[in-house]
Steps between C-alpha positions, in 0.01 A plus 500: 500500500663428166306365207542129442606395150569163350865446420420520127316833540799637693744383230287659227486829690878497546553414131309815406696711748828344387427622146487858626126557527441719805218426745276794400531413131432134579184590694387734225546236231309241701225749590456597133507139386810556283644152540664461161821674607559230763484222245793655315727459801769246416332427165189353660687263732259568786126447520365784714144368514519410872614850591239652271232285664609617845480865391152450355361292786658679798633843404554602864732204568685555173546872560614445859751238383645743247505807726576352844646157439379146531572167661522186293245243621739207455861551388706228339875465466487585129259785558732667750790468256284661231401790727867555596589516130216728394501733799873528575681354197647219709584178317543160664857371502630841398376722785412233755520126551202297396510191720266202495262628767602863555654811352824602667719810507224723358620860527229759556480861607276573800203617288534194274509270802195673647314457169590132477395434861162659444447335161585130521259268676551400864606146409846651433752646746762761430802459723751782526848350481710812487489876446774663296583803713647705214196471273220412744420200280332206669611149407213260557386144457146432378364162603178318571375564852 
């Protein structure tokens, strides 16, 4: 069973990964208490205290989330857009349509789709609309269940 993270903890974890810090290095820095390097990400734009608190209070959950993946406890529309941007470099209205109540025409490879399905909370559905046969890319809609 995947570790459960708040949406904010998941975003912070993906911000760190997006900046090129590999999982083993991330775990090592958290284990050693070397948190200062995280506060330099994006010139201090992010407050990593919630993620630091998780690592201190429940190392097993934190480590499992980093090594094996996690599920967001409650995903929001904006949170999913942020995860798509950080994890896959997808931008709303450039790479997919951002509609009022759903995300449409999101193009994902199989492993990306699998990650998204296992990560966002169950209050969201991912509906496969099409598969591009040449590339194996899935075109999906993400909407509230």
